[in-house]
C-alpha positions in Angstrom: -180.9 125.0 40.0 -182.1 123.9 43.4 -179.6 125.7 45.6 -180.5 129.1 47.1 -179.8 132.0 44.8 -178.8 135.6 45.4 -182.2 137.0 46.0 -183.1 134.4 48.6 -185.5 132.3 46.4 -184.6 128.5 46.4 -184.1 128.1 42.8 -185.9 129.0 39.6 -187.9 125.8 39.5 -188.9 125.5 43.1 -190.8 128.8 43.2 -191.7 129.0 39.5 -194.4 131.7 39.1 -195.7 130.5 35.8 -195.2 127.3 33.8 -195.6 129.1 30.5 -195.1 132.9 30.6 -195.5 133.4 27.0 -199.0 131.8 27.2 -199.7 134.0 30.3 -198.8 137.0 28.2 -201.3 136.0 25.5 -204.1 135.5 28.1 -203.2 138.8 29.6 -203.4 140.6 26.3 -206.8 139.1 25.5 -208.1 140.1 28.9 -206.7 143.5 28.6 -208.3 143.8 25.1 -211.6 143.0 26.6 -211.3 145.6 29.4 -210.1 148.3 27.0 -212.8 147.5 24.6 -215.4 148.0 27.4 -213.5 151.2 28.4 -213.6 152.6 24.8 -217.2 151.7 24.3 -218.3 153.3 27.5 -216.5 156.5 26.4 -218.5 156.7 23.1 -222.1 157.9 23.5 -223.6 155.3 21.1 -221.5 152.5 22.8 -222.6 153.7 26.3 -226.2 153.8 25.3 -226.1 150.3 24.1 -224.3 149.1 27.2 -226.7 150.9 29.4 -229.7 149.2 27.7 -228.0 145.8 28.0 -227.1 146.3 31.6 -230.5 147.5 32.6 -232.0 144.5 31.0 -229.8 142.2 33.0 -230.3 144.2 36.2 -234.2 143.8 35.7 -233.8 140.1 35.2 -231.4 139.4 38.2 -232.0 141.9 40.9 -235.5 140.7 41.9 -234.2 137.1 42.4 -233.0 136.8 46.0 -232.4 133.9 48.3 -231.2 134.1 52.0 -228.1 132.0 51.7 -227.0 133.7 48.5 -227.6 137.0 50.0 -225.5 136.2 53.1 -222.7 134.9 50.7 -222.8 138.1 48.7 -222.5 140.2 51.8 -219.5 138.1 52.9 -217.8 138.6 49.5 -218.6 142.4 49.8 -216.4 142.4 52.9 -213.7 140.2 51.3 -213.4 142.6 48.4 -213.3 145.6 50.7 -210.3 147.7 51.5 -210.7 146.5 55.2 -209.9 143.1 54.3 -207.9 143.3 51.0 -205.1 145.7 52.4 -204.4 143.9 55.7 -204.1 140.6 53.6 -201.8 142.3 51.2 -199.6 143.6 54.0 -199.4 140.1 55.7 -198.5 138.7 52.3 -195.8 141.2 51.7 -194.4 140.6 55.2 -194.3 136.8 54.5 -192.5 137.0 51.3 -190.1 139.5 52.7 -189.3 137.3 55.7 -188.8 134.4 53.3 -186.7 136.5 51.0 -188.9 135.6 48.0 -188.4 138.8 46.1 -190.0 137.7 42.8 -193.2 136.6 44.6 -193.2 139.9 46.5 -192.8 141.8 43.2 -195.9 140.1 41.8 -197.9 140.3 45.1 -197.4 144.1 45.3 -196.9 144.8 41.6 -200.3 143.6 40.5 -202.0 145.7 43.1 -199.8 148.7 42.3 -200.6 148.3 38.6 -204.4 148.0 39.0 -205.5 150.0 42.0 -204.6 153.5 41.0 -206.8 153.1 37.9 -209.9 152.2 39.8 -210.6 155.6 41.4 -209.4 157.5 38.3 -211.7 155.5 36.0 -214.7 155.8 38.3 -214.3 159.6 38.4 -213.7 159.8 34.6 -216.8 157.8 33.6 -219.0 159.0 36.6 -221.5 156.2 35.9 -224.5 156.0 38.2 -225.0 153.0 40.2 -228.1 150.7 39.7 -231.3 152.3 41.3 -231.6 149.8 44.1 -229.0 147.9 46.0 -228.5 145.9 49.1 -225.3 147.7 50.0 -224.6 151.4 50.1 -221.9 152.8 47.7 -221.0 156.4 47.1 -218.4 156.3 44.3 -218.9 155.7 40.5 -220.1 152.5 39.2 -217.6 151.8 36.4 -215.6 149.8 36.7 -216.1 147.5 39.8 -213.4 148.0 42.4 -214.4 144.8 44.1 -214.1 142.8 40.9 -210.7 144.3 40.1 -209.4 143.6 43.7 -211.0 140.1 43.9 -209.4 138.9 40.6 -206.0 140.4 41.5 -206.1 138.9 45.0 -207.3 135.4 43.9 -204.8 135.0 41.1 -201.9 136.5 43.1 -202.5 134.1 46.0 -202.2 131.1 43.6 -199.3 132.4 41.6 -197.3 133.6 44.7 -197.9 130.8 47.2 -198.2 127.7 45.0 -195.5 126.5 42.6 -196.4 126.4 39.0 -197.3 123.0 37.4 -200.1 120.5 36.9 -200.9 120.2 40.6 -201.8 123.9 40.6 -204.3 123.6 37.8 -207.3 123.0 40.1 -206.3 126.0 42.2 -206.0 128.2 39.2 -209.5 127.2 38.2 -210.7 128.0 41.7 -209.1 131.4 41.6 -210.8 132.1 38.3 -214.2 130.9 39.8 -213.7 133.1 42.9 -213.0 136.2 40.6 -216.2 135.5 38.8 -218.1 134.8 41.9 -216.9 138.1 43.4 -218.1 139.8 40.3 -221.4 138.1 40.3 -221.9 139.0 44.0 -221.8 142.8 42.9 -224.5 142.3 40.3 -226.6 140.3 42.9 -226.3 143.0 45.5 -227.3 145.6 42.9 -224.0 147.4 43.6 -222.8 147.3 40.0 -224.1 146.8 36.4 -222.9 143.7 34.5 -220.4 145.7 32.4 -218.9 147.3 35.5 -218.1 143.7 36.7 -216.9 142.3 33.3 -214.4 145.2 32.9 -213.2 144.9 36.4 -212.6 141.2 36.4 -210.9 141.3 33.0 -208.6 144.3 34.0 -207.6 142.9 37.4 -206.7 139.4 35.9 -204.8 141.0 33.1 -202.7 143.1 35.4 -201.8 140.1 37.6 -200.9 137.9 34.8 -198.9 140.6 33.1 -196.8 141.3 36.2 -196.3 137.6 36.8 -195.2 137.0 33.2 -192.8 139.9 33.4 -191.2 138.6 36.5 -190.9 135.1 35.2 -189.3 136.5 31.9 -186.9 138.2 33.9 -186.0 135.2 35.9 -185.6 133.2 32.7 -183.4 135.9 31.0 -181.2 136.0 34.1 -181.0 132.2 34.3 -179.7 132.2 30.7 -177.1 134.8 31.4 -175.8 132.9 34.4 -175.7 129.7 32.3 -173.6 131.4 29.6 -171.3 133.1 32.2 -170.7 129.7 33.9 -170.2 127.7 30.7 -166.3 127.3 30.3 -166.8 126.7 26.6 -168.1 130.3 26.1 
């Protein structure tokens, strides 16, 4: 299990994407349920009215609170979640995994983006939610869901899953990735670019897509390893 295999990866264990892909599936389903619940609630007038009232209350409490260093950090995160940064990083990552012939990691790296990105513009147009009345950044698209939050959670989780082997030593990085996704979402609220619900739906949806793709890739690896083990067993 440590020798190079047909697709160029160096064994199932050396580049294990997930230590427990069934658990990742369960987490992905919970996150997907959260995002879908918000999508459905926003589509129902009574649900949207309740969400609008809650979001406006949160906005009124948080937007007036401003501090120079936090504002600078939020503007930095605004750039990190933009297409000007995200897509070049994705291209570099794809080139790296292609050069290393790490096809499973490449699948997750690009697959998570391919699964999540097309929905952002479609959902924004479908819901056509107005942005908060005041903001520190200029935005022209719809508010729901937050594209920065989707991209931030996908990028942070994919970086850890694809570049660091699964196991106990990765736990702190997984926590850091989750914290970054939440920080990215919080920065959108701080800047007044999005309502709270936009961010919650975006973070949950992006994380669900990333974990789902990684779990599917790891499941495929496990099934293939089992088939090879059966084929190589002389007793079978």
